[in-house]
C-alpha positions in Angstrom: 1.8 22.4 8.5 3.5 25.1 10.8 6.8 24.4 8.9 5.1 24.6 5.5 3.6 28.0 6.5 6.9 29.4 7.4 8.7 28.4 4.2 6.0 28.2 1.5 3.1 30.3 0.4 0.0 28.0 0.1 -3.6 28.9 -0.6 -6.2 28.4 2.1 -8.1 25.9 0.0 -5.0 23.8 -0.4 -4.2 23.9 3.4 -7.8 22.8 4.0 -7.3 19.8 1.7 -4.0 18.9 3.4 -5.6 19.0 6.8 -8.7 17.0 5.9 -7.1 14.2 3.8 -7.2 10.7 5.3 -4.2 8.4 5.8 -5.8 5.9 3.4 -6.1 8.5 0.7 -2.5 9.6 1.1 -1.5 6.0 0.6 -3.5 5.9 -2.6 -2.0 9.1 -3.9 1.6 8.0 -3.3 1.1 4.4 -4.4 2.6 4.9 -7.9 5.7 6.6 -6.4 6.5 4.1 -3.6 9.4 1.9 -3.9 8.5 -1.7 -4.7 9.8 -4.2 -2.2 9.1 -7.6 -3.8 11.2 -10.0 -1.9 10.5 -10.3 1.8 13.0 -12.3 3.9 11.8 -13.3 7.3 13.7 -12.9 10.5 17.0 -14.6 11.3 16.4 -14.9 15.1 18.1 -17.8 16.8 17.0 -18.4 20.4 19.5 -17.9 23.1 19.8 -20.9 25.4 21.7 -19.4 28.4 20.5 -17.1 31.2 16.9 -17.4 30.5 16.2 -18.2 34.1 17.9 -15.0 35.1 16.1 -12.7 32.6 12.4 -12.5 33.6 9.5 -12.6 31.1 7.5 -9.4 30.8 3.9 -10.7 30.8 2.0 -7.5 31.6 1.4 -4.5 29.2 3.5 -1.4 29.3 2.0 1.0 31.8 4.7 3.7 32.3 4.6 7.4 32.4 8.2 8.3 31.9 10.8 7.8 29.3 13.7 5.4 29.7 12.0 2.0 29.2 12.8 0.8 25.7 12.3 -2.3 23.4 15.3 -3.4 21.3 15.5 -5.6 18.2 17.8 -6.4 15.3 16.8 -6.0 11.6 18.8 -8.1 9.3 20.1 -6.9 5.9 20.9 -10.4 4.5 19.1 -10.3 1.2 18.0 -13.7 0.0 20.8 -15.5 1.7 21.8 -15.8 5.3 25.3 -17.1 4.5 28.4 -15.2 5.3 28.6 -12.0 7.4 26.3 -9.1 6.7 24.9 -6.1 8.4 22.2 -5.6 10.9 20.3 -2.6 12.3 20.0 -2.4 16.1 16.8 -0.5 16.7 15.8 1.0 20.1 12.4 2.7 20.7 11.2 4.3 23.9 7.7 3.2 24.9 6.6 6.6 26.5 7.8 9.1 23.9 8.3 7.0 20.7 12.0 8.2 20.5 14.0 5.9 18.2 17.7 5.5 17.9 19.4 3.1 15.6 22.9 1.8 14.8 24.3 -0.5 12.2 26.5 -3.5 13.3 28.3 -6.2 11.3 27.2 -9.6 12.4 25.5 -10.6 15.6 28.6 -10.6 17.8 27.5 -10.1 21.4 30.4 -7.6 22.1 29.4 -5.5 19.0 25.7 -5.4 20.1 26.6 -4.2 23.6 29.0 -1.6 22.1 26.2 -0.3 19.8 23.7 -0.2 22.6 26.1 1.7 24.8 26.6 4.2 22.1 22.8 4.7 21.8 22.5 5.0 25.6 24.9 7.8 25.7 23.1 9.6 22.9 19.6 9.3 24.3 18.2 12.6 25.8 16.9 10.7 28.8 18.4 8.0 31.2 18.0 4.4 30.2 16.1 2.5 32.9 15.0 -0.7 31.3 15.3 -2.7 28.0 13.0 -5.4 26.7 14.1 -7.8 23.9 13.1 -11.0 22.1 14.7 -14.3 22.9 17.6 -14.0 20.3 21.0 -15.1 21.3 22.3 -11.6 20.4 20.5 -10.3 23.5 20.2 -13.3 25.8 23.9 -13.6 26.7 26.2 -12.9 29.5 27.7 -9.8 27.9 24.5 -7.8 27.8 23.4 -9.3 31.1 26.6 -7.9 32.8 26.2 -4.6 31.0 22.7 -4.1 32.4 23.7 -5.1 35.9 26.7 -2.7 35.8 24.5 0.3 34.7 21.4 -0.7 36.8 19.2 -1.3 33.8 16.2 -3.5 34.1 16.4 -6.4 31.6 13.3 -8.3 30.5 12.3 -10.4 27.5 9.2 -11.3 25.6 7.6 -14.7 25.2 9.1 -16.9 22.4 7.4 -16.7 19.1 5.1 -13.9 20.3 5.8 -10.8 18.3 3.0 -8.9 19.9 5.0 -8.8 23.1 7.4 -6.4 21.2 4.8 -4.6 19.1 6.4 -1.2 19.6 9.7 -2.1 18.2 8.2 -4.2 15.5 6.4 -1.1 14.2 9.6 1.0 14.3 11.5 -1.8 12.5 9.2 -1.0 9.5 8.9 2.7 9.6 12.6 3.5 10.5 14.5 0.7 8.8 12.8 -1.7 6.5 10.6 0.8 4.6 13.8 2.8 3.8 16.3 0.0 3.0 14.1 -2.8 1.9 15.3 -6.4 2.0 18.5 -5.9 0.1 21.8 -7.3 1.3 24.5 -5.1 2.8 27.8 -6.4 4.0 30.6 -4.0 3.1 32.4 -1.7 5.6 31.4 1.2 3.3 27.7 0.4 3.8 28.3 0.0 7.6 29.8 3.6 7.7 27.1 5.1 5.5 24.3 3.5 7.5 25.7 4.8 10.8 26.2 8.3 9.4 22.5 8.3 8.4 21.2 6.9 11.6 23.2 9.0 13.9 22.4 12.3 12.2 19.8 13.3 9.6 17.4 10.4 10.0 17.5 10.6 13.8 16.7 14.4 13.7 14.0 13.9 11.1 12.1 11.2 12.9 12.4 12.4 16.4 12.2 16.2 15.9 9.7 16.6 13.1 7.7 13.4 12.6 4.6 13.4 14.8 2.9 10.2 15.9 -0.2 9.3 18.0 -0.3 7.1 21.1 -2.9 4.7 22.1 -4.5 6.0 25.3 -7.3 3.5 25.9 -9.7 1.0 24.3 -13.5 1.1 24.5 -15.6 -1.9 23.7 -18.9 -1.0 22.1 -20.9 -4.2 21.6 -18.8 -6.5 19.5 -16.4 -3.7 18.3 -13.3 -2.6 20.0 -12.7 1.1 19.5 -9.3 2.6 20.1 -8.7 6.2 21.4 -5.5 8.1 20.6 -4.0 11.3 21.9 -3.1 14.3 19.7 -0.2 13.8 17.3 3.1 14.9 18.8 6.8 14.4 18.0 9.0 12.5 20.4 10.8 15.6 21.3 7.5 17.4 22.1 6.5 14.5 24.4 9.9 14.8 26.2 9.5 18.5 26.7 5.8 18.4 27.7 6.3 16.0 30.5 9.6 17.5 31.6 11.4 14.1 31.6 14.8 13.3 30.6 18.0 15.2 30.4 17.0 18.9 30.5 20.1 20.2 28.8 20.0 17.8 25.9 16.3 18.3 25.4 16.7 22.1 25.4 19.6 21.8 22.9 17.5 19.7 20.6 14.7 22.2 20.8 17.1 25.0 19.8 18.6 22.9 17.1 15.1 22.2 15.6 14.5 25.9 15.2 17.6 26.2 13.0 16.8 23.1 10.8 14.7 23.1 7.6 12.7 19.8 7.6 12.4 19.9 3.8 16.2 20.2 3.3 16.6 17.6 5.9 14.3 15.2 4.0 16.3 15.8 0.8 19.5 15.0 2.6 18.0 11.7 3.9 16.9 10.8 0.3 20.3 11.6 -1.0 22.0 9.4 1.6 19.6 6.6 0.9 20.4 6.7 -2.7 24.1 6.4 -2.0 23.4 3.4 0.3 21.2 1.6 -2.2 24.2 1.7 -4.6 26.2 -0.3 -2.0 23.7 -3.2 -1.9 25.1 -6.6 -2.8 23.5 -8.5 -5.8 21.1 -11.3 -5.0 22.9 -14.6 -4.5 22.0 -17.5 -6.6 21.5 -20.7 -4.7 24.1 -23.4 -5.3 23.3 -26.7 -7.1 23.5 -28.5 -3.8 20.9 -26.2 -2.2 18.7 -26.5 -5.3 18.8 -30.3 -5.1 17.9 -30.3 -1.4 14.9 -28.0 -2.2 13.7 -30.4 -4.9 14.0 -33.3 -2.6 12.1 -31.5 0.1 9.3 -30.7 -2.3 9.0 -34.4 -3.3 
């Protein structure tokens, strides 16, 4: 609303309606305009077999009061077929501030994942102290283990087949990747370049500088009901500035950059880039006759 007041003239009655509308009512109003995502392909996570005894399980809940402890995950862009080489989005979200950085990689190669994570680490406006991942082989490997040891980064993992252990990153996988790109297949170098240009610039600025979110502060049990209490909506940048954590020079530069940006123009730029990326999606692959016969036998 502060940005709308600066750039548009709106009536007090309209402003009152915008401030009083509920999230559920917003969903109803935008329902006819939302992009339909019909085919949902579930994760391609393959468990890593090595180093599990060296990477400890994180069994307690996050109880931290400073940025730098993040959850990481991969989002596949395989379409309806996991054959061949296709793109993934490496998503990193900070637990304390909600700051999100993403990079696209081709394949699940361990060296490529480490290189993308290193690029994100250097771009973060705060030091990286710890990462928490699932049990996929793209994370549970010697390359990432040595990288964390070299940079003194705490490395933990969630329990197998327990997505609630990585609830923060699972939520951002939807809001920052899947809701924008859907379940289409991307495999070309052009798509890789376009995705990284979007992730590293306009989308990063839009989500971290202008998109507020709430954080769960505590839970209260009233009889048989569990009521959740949240703090006031803040952007990840505001949380960084409020608590005076992170790299002061980077945070100050981001605050100055926000004053020069128009969020509405930024949103239009994101939409334009997404339209160009959607055109790079590969057509759905038809299953071969051999695969069809196997499915028929399995059903019998």
